[in-house]
GUDREN-250346 format. One record per residue: x, y, z of N, C-alpha, C, O in turn; residue in one letter. Coordinates in steps of 0.2 Angstrom, whole numbers, padded with zeros to 4 digits, always signed. Layout:
residues N
XYZXYZXYZXYZA;...
END
This chain:
residues 176
+0004-0006+0000+0000+0000+0000+0004+0006+0000+0010+0006+0004M;+0003+0011-0004+0007+0017-0004+0006+0022+0002+0001+0021+0005S;+0011+0025+0003+0011+0030+0009+0006+0035+0008+0003+0037+0013N;+0004+0037+0002-0001+0042+0001-0008+0039+0003-0012+0042+0007F;-0009+0033+0001-0016+0029+0003-0016+0029+0011-0021+0030+0014K;-0010+0027+0014-0010+0026+0021-0011+0033+0025-0016+0033+0029V;-0008+0038+0022-0009+0045+0025-0016+0047+0024-0019+0050+0029M;-0019+0046+0018-0026+0048+0017-0031+0044+0022-0035+0048+0024D;-0030+0038+0023-0034+0034+0027-0033+0037+0035-0038+0038+0038F;-0027+0038+0037-0026+0041+0044-0029+0048+0045-0032+0049+0050I;-0028+0052+0040-0031+0059+0040-0038+0059+0041-0041+0064+0043S;-0042+0053+0039-0049+0053+0039-0052+0050+0046-0058+0050+0047K;-0047+0048+0050-0049+0046+0057-0052+0051+0061-0050+0057+0061L;-0058+0049+0065-0060+0054+0069-0056+0055+0075-0051+0052+0076D;-0057+0060+0080-0053+0061+0085-0052+0056+0090-0046+0054+0092T;-0057+0052+0092-0056+0046+0096-0052+0041+0093-0048+0038+0096D;-0053+0039+0086-0049+0034+0083-0042+0036+0083-0037+0032+0084E;-0040+0043+0081-0034+0045+0081-0030+0044+0087-0024+0043+0088A;-0034+0046+0093-0031+0046+0099-0029+0038+0101-0024+0037+0104R;-0034+0034+0099-0032+0027+0101-0026+0024+0097-0022+0020+0099R;-0026+0026+0090-0020+0024+0086-0013+0027+0090-0009+0023+0090V;-0013+0033+0092-0007+0036+0095-0006+0032+0101+0000+0031+0102L;-0011+0031+0106-0009+0027+0112-0007+0020+0111-0002+0018+0114V;-0010+0017+0106-0007+0010+0104+0000+0010+0101+0004+0006+0103T;+0001+0015+0097+0008+0016+0094+0013+0017+0100+0018+0014+0100L;+0011+0021+0105+0016+0023+0110+0017+0017+0115+0023+0015+0117I;+0012+0013+0116+0012+0007+0120+0016+0002+0117+0020-0002+0120K;+0016+0001+0110+0019-0004+0107+0027-0002+0105+0031-0006+0104E;+0028+0005+0106+0035+0007+0104+0036+0013+0109+0035+0019+0107N;+0038+0012+0115+0039+0017+0120+0044+0022+0118+0045+0027+0121S;+0049+0020+0113+0053+0025+0111+0050+0031+0107+0053+0036+0106S;+0044+0030+0105+0040+0036+0102+0037+0041+0107+0035+0046+0105C;+0037+0039+0113+0034+0043+0118+0037+0051+0118+0033+0055+0118I;+0043+0051+0118+0046+0058+0119+0045+0062+0112+0043+0068+0113K;+0045+0059+0107+0044+0062+0100+0036+0064+0100+0035+0070+0098K;+0032+0060+0102+0024+0061+0103+0023+0067+0107+0019+0072+0106A;+0027+0067+0113+0026+0073+0118+0028+0079+0115+0025+0084+0115Y;+0034+0079+0112+0037+0085+0109+0032+0088+0103+0031+0094+0103D;+0029+0084+0099+0024+0086+0094+0018+0088+0097+0015+0094+0095I;+0016+0085+0103+0010+0087+0106+0011+0094+0109+0006+0099+0108A;+0016+0096+0112+0018+0102+0115+0018+0107+0109+0015+0113+0110I;+0021+0106+0104+0022+0110+0098+0015+0112+0096+0014+0118+0094K;+0011+0107+0095+0004+0109+0092+0000+0113+0097-0004+0117+0096I;+0000+0111+0104-0004+0114+0109-0002+0121+0110-0006+0126+0111A;+0005+0122+0109+0007+0129+0110+0007+0134+0104+0008+0140+0105A;+0005+0131+0099+0004+0135+0092-0003+0139+0092-0007+0137+0088A;-0003+0144+0096-0009+0148+0096-0007+0155+0094-0002+0157+0095V;-0012+0158+0091-0011+0165+0088-0016+0169+0091-0022+0168+0091D;-0014+0174+0095-0018+0179+0099-0023+0182+0094-0029+0183+0096V;-0021+0184+0088-0025+0188+0083-0031+0183+0081-0036+0185+0080N;-0029+0177+0080-0034+0172+0078-0040+0171+0084-0046+0170+0082E;-0037+0171+0090-0042+0170+0096-0046+0176+0096-0052+0176+0097I;-0043+0182+0095-0047+0188+0095-0052+0188+0090-0058+0190+0091M;-0051+0186+0084-0055+0185+0078-0061+0180+0080-0067+0182+0078D;-0059+0175+0083-0064+0170+0085-0069+0172+0090-0075+0171+0089D;-0066+0176+0095-0071+0179+0100-0075+0184+0097-0081+0184+0098V;-0072+0189+0093-0076+0194+0090-0082+0191+0085-0088+0193+0086F;-0080+0186+0081-0085+0182+0077-0090+0179+0081-0096+0179+0079G;-0089+0175+0086-0094+0172+0090-0099+0177+0093-0105+0175+0093A;-0096+0182+0095-0101+0187+0098-0105+0191+0093-0111+0193+0094L;-0101+0193+0088-0104+0198+0083-0109+0194+0079-0114+0197+0075D;-0109+0187+0078-0114+0183+0075-0121+0182+0079-0126+0180+0076N;-0121+0184+0085-0127+0184+0089-0132+0190+0086-0129+0195+0084L;-0138+0188+0085-0142+0193+0082-0149+0193+0086-0150+0190+0091D;-0153+0197+0083-0160+0198+0086-0164+0192+0086-0168+0191+0091M;-0163+0188+0081-0167+0181+0081-0165+0177+0087-0169+0174+0090D;-0158+0177+0089-0156+0173+0095-0159+0176+0101-0161+0172+0105D;-0159+0183+0101-0162+0186+0107-0170+0185+0108-0172+0183+0113L;-0173+0185+0102-0181+0184+0102-0182+0177+0104-0188+0176+0107S;-0178+0172+0102-0180+0165+0104-0179+0164+0111-0181+0159+0114S;-0175+0168+0115-0174+0167+0122-0178+0172+0126-0178+0170+0132R;-0181+0177+0124-0184+0182+0128-0191+0182+0127-0194+0179+0122S;-0194+0186+0131-0202+0187+0131-0205+0181+0135-0203+0178+0140G;-0211+0180+0133-0216+0176+0137-0213+0168+0135-0212+0167+0129R;-0213+0164+0140-0211+0157+0139-0216+0153+0143-0220+0156+0147T;-0216+0147+0143-0221+0143+0147-0219+0143+0154-0223+0141+0159R;-0213+0146+0156-0210+0146+0163-0211+0153+0165-0208+0154+0171Y;-0213+0158+0162-0214+0165+0164-0211+0169+0159-0211+0168+0153G;-0209+0175+0161-0206+0180+0156-0199+0181+0157-0196+0181+0163Y;-0195+0181+0152-0188+0182+0152-0187+0189+0149-0188+0191+0143V;-0183+0193+0153-0182+0200+0150-0177+0200+0145-0172+0195+0145E;-0177+0203+0140-0173+0203+0134-0165+0205+0136-0161+0202+0134P;-0165+0209+0141-0158+0211+0143-0155+0205+0147-0149+0203+0146S;-0159+0201+0150-0156+0195+0154-0154+0190+0149-0149+0186+0149D;-0159+0189+0144-0157+0184+0138-0151+0186+0134-0147+0182+0132A;-0150+0192+0133-0144+0195+0129-0138+0193+0133-0133+0191+0130A;-0138+0194+0140-0132+0193+0144-0131+0185+0144-0125+0183+0143W;-0136+0181+0144-0135+0174+0144-0132+0172+0138-0128+0168+0138E;-0134+0174+0132-0132+0173+0126-0124+0175+0125-0120+0171+0123L;-0123+0181+0128-0116+0183+0128-0111+0179+0132-0106+0177+0129F;-0114+0177+0138-0109+0173+0142-0109+0166+0139-0103+0163+0140E;-0114+0163+0136-0113+0156+0133-0108+0156+0127-0104+0151+0126E;-0107+0162+0123-0103+0162+0118-0095+0163+0120-0091+0161+0117K;-0095+0167+0126-0088+0168+0129-0085+0162+0133-0079+0162+0133I;-0089+0158+0136-0087+0153+0141-0082+0148+0138-0078+0146+0141Q;-0083+0146+0132-0079+0141+0129-0071+0144+0129-0067+0140+0129P;-0071+0150+0127-0064+0153+0127-0061+0153+0134-0055+0152+0135F;-0065+0155+0139-0063+0155+0146-0061+0148+0148-0056+0147+0151I;-0065+0143+0146-0063+0136+0148-0056+0134+0145-0053+0130+0148D;-0055+0137+0139-0048+0135+0136-0042+0138+0140-0037+0135+0140E;-0043+0144+0143-0038+0146+0148-0036+0141+0153-0031+0139+0154I;-0041+0139+0157-0040+0134+0162-0038+0127+0160-0034+0124+0163M;-0040+0125+0154-0038+0119+0151-0030+0119+0150-0027+0114+0151R;-0028+0125+0148-0021+0126+0146-0017+0126+0153-0011+0124+0153N;-0020+0129+0158-0016+0129+0165-0016+0121+0167-0010+0119+0169Y;-0021+0118+0166-0021+0111+0168-0016+0107+0164-0013+0102+0167K;-0015+0109+0158-0010+0105+0154-0003+0108+0155+0002+0106+0151R;-0002+0113+0160+0004+0116+0162+0007+0120+0156+0013+0119+0154E;+0003+0124+0153+0005+0128+0147+0003+0135+0149-0002+0138+0146L;+0006+0138+0154+0004+0145+0156+0005+0150+0150+0001+0155+0150P;+0010+0149+0146+0010+0154+0140+0004+0154+0136+0002+0159+0133D;+0002+0148+0134-0004+0147+0130-0010+0150+0134-0014+0153+0131V;-0011+0149+0140-0016+0152+0144-0016+0159+0144-0021+0162+0143A;-0010+0162+0144-0009+0169+0144-0011+0172+0137-0015+0177+0136K;-0009+0168+0132-0011+0170+0125-0019+0170+0124-0021+0174+0120A;-0022+0165+0127-0029+0165+0126-0032+0171+0130-0037+0174+0127Y;-0030+0172+0136-0032+0178+0139-0032+0184+0135-0037+0188+0135C;-0026+0185+0133-0025+0191+0129-0029+0191+0122-0032+0197+0121I;-0030+0186+0119-0034+0185+0113-0041+0187+0115-0045+0190+0111G;-0044+0184+0120-0051+0185+0122-0052+0193+0124-0057+0196+0122I;-0047+0196+0128-0048+0203+0129-0048+0207+0123-0052+0211+0123V;-0043+0206+0119-0043+0209+0112-0050+0208+0108-0052+0213+0105K;-0052+0202+0108-0059+0201+0105-0064+0205+0108-0069+0207+0104G;-0065+0205+0115-0070+0209+0118-0069+0216+0117-0074+0219+0116L;-0063+0219+0117-0062+0226+0115-0064+0227+0108-0067+0232+0107K;-0063+0223+0103-0065+0224+0096-0072+0224+0096-0075+0228+0092C;-0075+0219+0099-0083+0219+0099-0086+0225+0102-0091+0228+0099Y;-0083+0227+0107-0086+0234+0110-0085+0239+0106-0090+0244+0106E;-0080+0240+0102-0079+0246+0097-0082+0245+0090-0084+0250+0087K;-0082+0239+0088-0084+0238+0081-0090+0233+0079-0091+0232+0073S;-0093+0231+0084-0099+0226+0083-0104+0229+0078-0106+0235+0079S;-0106+0226+0073-0112+0228+0069-0118+0224+0071-0124+0225+0068S;-0118+0220+0076-0124+0216+0079-0129+0220+0082-0127+0225+0086S;-0135+0219+0081-0140+0223+0084-0141+0221+0092-0143+0225+0096D;-0138+0215+0093-0138+0213+0100-0134+0217+0104-0135+0217+0110L;-0128+0220+0101-0124+0223+0105-0127+0229+0109-0125+0231+0114A;-0132+0232+0106-0136+0237+0109-0139+0235+0116-0140+0239+0120D;-0140+0229+0117-0143+0226+0123-0138+0225+0128-0139+0223+0134W;-0131+0225+0126-0126+0223+0130-0120+0229+0131-0114+0227+0130L;-0122+0235+0132-0117+0240+0132-0111+0239+0136-0105+0241+0135P;-0113+0236+0142-0107+0235+0147-0104+0228+0147-0099+0227+0151D;-0107+0224+0144-0105+0217+0144-0098+0216+0142-0094+0212+0146A;-0095+0219+0137-0088+0217+0135-0083+0220+0140-0079+0216+0142P;-0084+0226+0143-0080+0228+0148-0080+0224+0155-0075+0223+0158G;-0086+0222+0157-0087+0218+0163-0084+0211+0162-0081+0208+0166E;-0085+0209+0156-0082+0202+0154-0075+0202+0154-0071+0197+0156C;-0071+0207+0152-0064+0208+0152-0061+0206+0159-0057+0202+0159I;-0064+0209+0164-0062+0208+0170-0063+0201+0173-0059+0198+0177Y;-0069+0198+0171-0070+0191+0173-0065+0187+0169-0063+0182+0173T;-0063+0188+0163-0058+0184+0160-0052+0184+0163-0048+0179+0164V;-0050+0190+0165-0043+0191+0168-0043+0188+0175-0038+0185+0177V;-0048+0189+0179-0049+0185+0185-0049+0178+0185-0045+0175+0189E;-0052+0175+0180-0052+0168+0179-0044+0166+0177-0042+0161+0180E;-0041+0170+0173-0034+0168+0171-0030+0168+0177-0025+0164+0177W;-0031+0173+0181-0026+0174+0187-0027+0168+0192-0022+0167+0196K;-0032+0164+0191-0033+0158+0196-0027+0153+0194-0026+0149+0198K;-0024+0154+0188-0018+0149+0187-0012+0152+0190-0007+0149+0188G;-0012+0157+0194-0006+0160+0197-0001+0162+0192+0005+0160+0192N;-0002+0166+0187+0003+0169+0183+0008+0173+0186+0007+0175+0192P;+0014+0174+0183+0019+0178+0186+0017+0186+0186+0012+0188+0182S;+0020+0189+0190+0019+0197+0190+0020+0200+0183+0016+0204+0181D;+0025+0198+0180+0027+0200+0173+0021+0199+0168+0019+0203+0164A;+0018+0193+0169+0013+0191+0164+0006+0195+0166+0003+0197+0162D;+0005+0196+0172-0001+0200+0174+0000+0207+0172-0005+0210+0169I;+0006+0210+0172+0007+0217+0170+0006+0217+0162+0004+0222+0160A;+0009+0212+0159+0008+0212+0151+0000+0211+0150-0002+0215+0145E;-0004+0207+0153-0011+0207+0152-0014+0213+0153-0019+0216+0150V;-0013+0216+0159-0016+0222+0161-0014+0228+0156-0018+0233+0155M;-0008+0228+0153-0007+0233+0148-0011+0232+0142-0014+0237+0139D;-0013+0226+0140-0018+0225+0135-0025+0227+0137-0028+0230+0133V;-0027+0226+0143-0033+0228+0146-0034+0236+0146-0039+0238+0144V;-0029+0239+0147-0029+0246+0148-0028+0250+0141-0028+0256+0140K;-0027+0245+0136-0026+0248+0129-0020+0248+0126-0019+0250+0120G;-0015+0245+0129-0008+0244+0126-0008+0238+0122-0013+0234+0122G;-0004+0237+0117-0003+0231+0113-0009+0229+0109-0010+0224+0108N;-0013+0234+0107-0019+0233+0104-0018+0232+0097-0023+0230+0093S;
END
C-alpha cells in the first residue's frame, strides 16, 4: 500500500480513533513517547492571539436579534427580560474561550493560557468598538465587565507578576 493511501486513510480518522492509534503506537513502541510529547507540545502551544481575537469577535458579533427573540419574552415558565437573555447569550458564547484558559493551565501551558487571555480581551475590546450586531445594543457594558471576569479567571492559574502586567497593559489599551 502506498504512503499516500496510508496517510489519506489516517487523516480521515475521527478524534477518538486517532487518539487510540497514538496510544497504541506509544504502548507498542515506547521510544516514540518523547517524540509524541514534543509534537503534542508544539501543536498545543501554536496559538495565535489575533486568531483568538477574531474567533471571540466572530462568535459574539454573529449573535443577532433572532437569537435574542428566541430566548426572551413570554415562555411557558414565565417572562424572560430581553436584557437577561442577551447577557445569557453573551456569556454562553464567551465561556468556551474562558474554559480554554483553564484547560491550558491544567496542561501546564501557562504561556498558552496567557495568549488565550490576551486574545479574548482583544476580541472583547474589538466587539465593544466595532460590533455591527443589533444585539450589542442590549449589552453596552458586557464586553468591559467580561474583560475583568476573563482576567480574574486567568489569574486563578497563578501567573507571574510580569505576565499579569503584560495582560493588564492589553486591558488598559496597550498592545492593541
